Biopython code that builds the backbone (N, CA, C, O; Angstrom):
import numpy as np
from Bio.PDB.StructureBuilder import StructureBuilder

atoms = [
    (1, "MET", "N", (146.010, 138.245, 66.599)),
    (1, "MET", "CA", (147.404, 137.480, 66.624)),
    (1, "MET", "C", (148.324, 138.728, 67.046)),
    (1, "MET", "O", (148.033, 139.923, 66.991)),
    (2, "LYS", "N", (149.509, 138.124, 67.480)),
    (2, "LYS", "CA", (150.536, 138.687, 67.918)),
    (2, "LYS", "C", (151.886, 138.377, 67.346)),
    (2, "LYS", "O", (152.032, 137.341, 66.697)),
    (3, "ILE", "N", (153.076, 139.366, 67.580)),
    (3, "ILE", "CA", (154.359, 139.040, 66.676)),
    (3, "ILE", "C", (154.920, 138.604, 68.073)),
    (3, "ILE", "O", (154.736, 139.241, 69.109)),
    (4, "ILE", "N", (155.617, 137.457, 67.970)),
    (4, "ILE", "CA", (156.431, 137.084, 69.604)),
    (4, "ILE", "C", (158.132, 136.899, 68.576)),
    (4, "ILE", "O", (159.221, 136.730, 69.124)),
    (5, "GLY", "N", (157.978, 136.967, 67.461)),
    (5, "GLY", "CA", (159.607, 136.668, 67.302)),
    (5, "GLY", "C", (159.894, 137.089, 65.824)),
    (5, "GLY", "O", (159.086, 137.814, 65.243)),
    (6, "TRP", "N", (160.831, 136.724, 65.314)),
    (6, "TRP", "CA", (160.974, 137.068, 63.541)),
    (6, "TRP", "C", (162.561, 136.464, 63.181)),
    (6, "TRP", "O", (163.273, 136.432, 64.185)),
    (7, "GLY", "N", (162.922, 136.201, 62.490)),
    (7, "GLY", "CA", (163.770, 135.280, 61.809)),
    (7, "GLY", "C", (164.900, 135.494, 60.471)),
    (7, "GLY", "O", (165.159, 136.595, 59.984)),
    (8, "ASN", "N", (165.404, 134.380, 60.083)),
    (8, "ASN", "CA", (165.365, 134.235, 58.613)),
    (8, "ASN", "C", (166.008, 132.949, 58.204)),
    (8, "ASN", "O", (167.173, 132.592, 58.376)),
    (9, "ASP", "N", (164.934, 132.274, 57.581)),
    (9, "ASP", "CA", (164.750, 131.204, 56.649)),
    (9, "ASP", "C", (165.806, 131.587, 55.225)),
    (9, "ASP", "O", (165.447, 132.161, 54.197)),
    (10, "ASN", "N", (166.985, 131.141, 55.512)),
    (10, "ASN", "CA", (167.600, 130.969, 54.071)),
    (10, "ASN", "C", (167.702, 132.259, 53.462)),
    (10, "ASN", "O", (167.663, 132.342, 52.235)),
    (11, "GLY", "N", (167.827, 133.265, 54.172)),
    (11, "GLY", "CA", (167.675, 134.388, 53.523)),
    (11, "GLY", "C", (166.414, 135.156, 53.490)),
    (11, "GLY", "O", (166.428, 136.386, 53.456)),
    (12, "THR", "N", (165.458, 134.548, 53.498)),
    (12, "THR", "CA", (164.035, 134.952, 53.611)),
    (12, "THR", "C", (163.801, 135.355, 55.163)),
    (12, "THR", "O", (163.738, 134.597, 56.131)),
    (13, "LEU", "N", (163.665, 137.062, 55.111)),
    (13, "LEU", "CA", (163.607, 137.596, 56.515)),
    (13, "LEU", "C", (161.590, 137.509, 57.004)),
    (13, "LEU", "O", (160.691, 137.965, 56.297)),
    (14, "TYR", "N", (161.426, 136.883, 58.202)),
    (14, "TYR", "CA", (159.773, 136.421, 58.620)),
    (14, "TYR", "C", (159.637, 137.280, 59.749)),
    (14, "TYR", "O", (160.580, 137.881, 60.264)),
    (15, "TRP", "N", (158.487, 137.328, 60.115)),
    (15, "TRP", "CA", (158.158, 137.711, 61.919)),
    (15, "TRP", "C", (157.071, 136.452, 62.396)),
    (15, "TRP", "O", (156.062, 136.141, 61.763)),
    (16, "LEU", "N", (157.401, 136.005, 63.290)),
    (16, "LEU", "CA", (156.359, 135.034, 63.998)),
    (16, "LEU", "C", (155.464, 135.412, 64.475)),
    (16, "LEU", "O", (155.488, 136.447, 65.140)),
    (17, "ILE", "N", (154.277, 134.628, 64.273)),
    (17, "ILE", "CA", (153.562, 135.257, 64.716)),
    (17, "ILE", "C", (152.007, 134.341, 65.168)),
    (17, "ILE", "O", (151.250, 134.059, 64.239)),
    (18, "ALA", "N", (151.684, 133.993, 66.369)),
    (18, "ALA", "CA", (150.848, 133.600, 67.274)),
    (18, "ALA", "C", (149.512, 133.518, 66.917)),
    (18, "ALA", "O", (149.817, 134.601, 66.418)),
    (19, "ASN", "N", (148.485, 133.358, 66.695)),
    (19, "ASN", "CA", (147.477, 133.343, 66.891)),
    (19, "ASN", "C", (146.394, 133.012, 68.085)),
    (19, "ASN", "O", (146.728, 132.205, 68.952)),
    (20, "SER", "N", (145.393, 133.490, 68.122)),
    (20, "SER", "CA", (144.277, 133.436, 69.023)),
    (20, "SER", "C", (143.262, 132.260, 68.996)),
    (20, "SER", "O", (142.403, 132.071, 69.858)),
    (21, "TRP", "N", (143.456, 131.554, 67.983)),
    (21, "TRP", "CA", (142.194, 130.592, 67.430)),
    (21, "TRP", "C", (142.771, 129.300, 68.416)),
    (21, "TRP", "O", (142.720, 129.338, 69.646)),
    (22, "ASN", "N", (143.236, 128.344, 67.755)),
    (22, "ASN", "CA", (143.753, 127.461, 68.288)),
    (22, "ASN", "C", (145.270, 126.709, 67.955)),
    (22, "ASN", "O", (146.154, 127.510, 67.650)),
    (23, "THR", "N", (145.583, 125.556, 67.975)),
    (23, "THR", "CA", (146.506, 124.942, 66.878)),
    (23, "THR", "C", (146.483, 124.259, 66.079)),
    (23, "THR", "O", (147.495, 123.709, 65.645)),
    (24, "ASP", "N", (145.022, 124.032, 65.520)),
    (24, "ASP", "CA", (144.793, 123.629, 64.402)),
    (24, "ASP", "C", (145.132, 124.589, 63.193)),
    (24, "ASP", "O", (144.607, 124.383, 62.098)),
    (25, "TRP", "N", (145.664, 125.226, 63.312)),
    (25, "TRP", "CA", (145.422, 126.649, 62.571)),
    (25, "TRP", "C", (147.263, 127.054, 62.062)),
    (25, "TRP", "O", (147.909, 127.937, 62.628)),
    (26, "GLY", "N", (147.616, 126.502, 61.334)),
    (26, "GLY", "CA", (148.669, 127.459, 60.391)),
    (26, "GLY", "C", (149.936, 126.205, 61.008)),
    (26, "GLY", "O", (149.484, 125.061, 60.987)),
    (27, "GLN", "N", (150.831, 126.277, 61.323)),
    (27, "GLN", "CA", (151.974, 125.617, 61.917)),
    (27, "GLN", "C", (151.839, 125.386, 63.196)),
    (27, "GLN", "O", (152.674, 126.014, 63.847)),
    (28, "ASN", "N", (151.000, 124.623, 63.946)),
    (28, "ASN", "CA", (150.818, 124.310, 65.465)),
    (28, "ASN", "C", (149.910, 126.035, 66.011)),
    (28, "ASN", "O", (150.123, 126.466, 67.145)),
    (29, "GLY", "N", (149.387, 126.462, 65.470)),
    (29, "GLY", "CA", (148.997, 127.652, 65.798)),
    (29, "GLY", "C", (150.029, 128.999, 65.866)),
    (29, "GLY", "O", (149.902, 129.866, 66.730)),
    (30, "TYR", "N", (151.205, 129.034, 64.676)),
    (30, "TYR", "CA", (151.766, 129.699, 64.764)),
    (30, "TYR", "C", (151.888, 129.971, 62.769)),
    (30, "TYR", "O", (151.653, 129.192, 61.845)),
    (31, "CYS", "N", (152.250, 131.090, 62.779)),
    (31, "CYS", "CA", (152.790, 131.299, 60.976)),
    (31, "CYS", "C", (153.899, 132.232, 60.932)),
    (31, "CYS", "O", (154.510, 132.681, 61.901)),
    (32, "ARG", "N", (154.073, 132.451, 59.831)),
    (32, "ARG", "CA", (155.237, 133.427, 59.511)),
    (32, "ARG", "C", (154.716, 134.800, 58.204)),
    (32, "ARG", "O", (154.018, 134.590, 57.212)),
    (33, "PHE", "N", (155.024, 135.487, 58.422)),
    (33, "PHE", "CA", (154.981, 136.541, 57.346)),
    (33, "PHE", "C", (156.197, 137.451, 57.164)),
    (33, "PHE", "O", (156.930, 137.861, 58.065)),
    (34, "LEU", "N", (156.314, 137.752, 55.578)),
    (34, "LEU", "CA", (157.306, 137.854, 55.146)),
    (34, "LEU", "C", (157.564, 139.474, 55.883)),
    (34, "LEU", "O", (156.596, 140.228, 55.987)),
    (35, "ARG", "N", (158.895, 139.889, 56.349)),
    (35, "ARG", "CA", (159.453, 140.906, 56.777)),
    (35, "ARG", "C", (160.320, 141.995, 55.992)),
    (35, "ARG", "O", (161.373, 141.832, 55.376)),
    (36, "GLY", "N", (159.380, 143.445, 56.247)),
    (36, "GLY", "CA", (160.121, 144.014, 55.477)),
    (36, "GLY", "C", (159.203, 144.432, 54.075)),
    (36, "GLY", "O", (159.586, 145.264, 53.252)),
    (37, "VAL", "N", (158.235, 143.864, 54.010)),
    (37, "VAL", "CA", (157.147, 144.111, 52.782)),
    (37, "VAL", "C", (155.856, 144.321, 53.080)),
    (37, "VAL", "O", (154.931, 144.280, 52.269)),
    (38, "ASN", "N", (155.756, 144.597, 54.489)),
    (38, "ASN", "CA", (154.618, 145.364, 55.035)),
    (38, "ASN", "C", (153.507, 144.490, 54.432)),
    (38, "ASN", "O", (152.720, 145.131, 53.734)),
    (39, "HIS", "N", (153.226, 142.986, 54.557)),
    (39, "HIS", "CA", (152.276, 142.210, 54.360)),
    (39, "HIS", "C", (150.798, 142.491, 55.634)),
    (39, "HIS", "O", (150.755, 142.460, 56.863)),
    (40, "CYS", "N", (150.000, 142.691, 54.807)),
    (40, "CYS", "CA", (148.464, 143.445, 55.570)),
    (40, "CYS", "C", (148.704, 144.193, 56.833)),
    (40, "CYS", "O", (148.293, 143.982, 57.974)),
    (41, "LEU", "N", (149.477, 145.125, 56.338)),
    (41, "LEU", "CA", (149.561, 146.270, 56.874)),
    (41, "LEU", "C", (150.516, 146.144, 58.500)),
    (41, "LEU", "O", (150.544, 146.835, 59.519)),
    (42, "ILE", "N", (151.114, 145.060, 58.115)),
    (42, "ILE", "CA", (151.790, 144.474, 59.746)),
    (42, "ILE", "C", (152.896, 145.114, 60.104)),
    (42, "ILE", "O", (153.201, 145.003, 61.292)),
    (43, "GLU", "N", (153.745, 145.899, 59.263)),
    (43, "GLU", "CA", (154.663, 147.025, 59.903)),
    (43, "GLU", "C", (154.112, 148.343, 60.151)),
    (43, "GLU", "O", (154.664, 149.103, 60.946)),
    (44, "TYR", "N", (153.105, 148.647, 59.548)),
    (44, "TYR", "CA", (152.614, 149.701, 59.669)),
    (44, "TYR", "C", (151.586, 149.923, 60.865)),
    (44, "TYR", "O", (151.445, 151.031, 61.383)),
    (45, "GLU", "N", (151.011, 149.008, 61.193)),
    (45, "GLU", "CA", (149.734, 149.267, 62.107)),
    (45, "GLU", "C", (150.186, 148.483, 63.556)),
    (45, "GLU", "O", (149.229, 147.992, 64.155)),
    (46, "MET", "N", (151.423, 148.318, 64.147)),
    (46, "MET", "CA", (151.710, 147.533, 64.759)),
    (46, "MET", "C", (151.083, 148.506, 66.394)),
    (46, "MET", "O", (150.416, 149.541, 66.423)),
    (47, "ILE", "N", (151.427, 147.971, 67.157)),
    (47, "ILE", "CA", (150.585, 148.207, 68.594)),
    (47, "ILE", "C", (151.680, 147.571, 69.741)),
    (47, "ILE", "O", (151.869, 146.358, 69.843)),
    (48, "GLY", "N", (152.238, 148.393, 70.425)),
    (48, "GLY", "CA", (153.421, 147.486, 71.074)),
    (48, "GLY", "C", (152.965, 148.051, 72.927)),
    (48, "GLY", "O", (152.014, 148.759, 73.260)),
    (49, "ALA", "N", (153.884, 147.510, 73.696)),
    (49, "ALA", "CA", (153.795, 147.810, 75.104)),
    (49, "ALA", "C", (154.958, 147.526, 75.378)),
    (49, "ALA", "O", (155.698, 146.720, 74.814)),
    (50, "VAL", "N", (155.219, 148.410, 76.560)),
    (50, "VAL", "CA", (156.522, 148.375, 77.349)),
    (50, "VAL", "C", (156.346, 148.674, 79.085)),
    (50, "VAL", "O", (155.872, 149.691, 79.590)),
    (51, "MET", "N", (156.834, 147.566, 79.738)),
    (51, "MET", "CA", (156.398, 147.353, 81.193)),
    (51, "MET", "C", (157.377, 148.377, 82.045)),
    (51, "MET", "O", (158.607, 148.414, 82.005)),
    (52, "LYS", "N", (156.698, 149.000, 82.638)),
    (52, "LYS", "CA", (157.900, 150.125, 83.679)),
    (52, "LYS", "C", (158.098, 149.117, 84.845)),
    (52, "LYS", "O", (157.306, 148.183, 84.968)),
    (53, "ASP", "N", (159.002, 149.262, 85.594)),
    (53, "ASP", "CA", (160.002, 148.827, 86.262)),
    (53, "ASP", "C", (158.801, 148.849, 87.902)),
    (53, "ASP", "O", (159.242, 148.494, 88.995)),
]
sb = StructureBuilder()
sb.init_structure("model")
sb.init_model(0)
sb.init_chain("A")
sb.init_seg("    ")
for serial, (resi, resn, name, xyz) in enumerate(atoms, 1):
    if name == "N":
        sb.init_residue(resn, " ", resi, " ")
    sb.init_atom(name, np.array(xyz, "f"), 0.0, 1.0, " ", f" {name:<3s}", serial, name[0])
structure = sb.get_structure()
């Protein structure tokens, strides 16, 4: 799974997540995790990368 964005739905903050399985799962292959509450350690166990120029 990878975080591809974030949003706010009527005051509820969320992370937009893409899965690696298929589009039959979740909302056409995407799901939302609540942001700011560290569900499934998503806000603690993140790994990211920045490309050099």
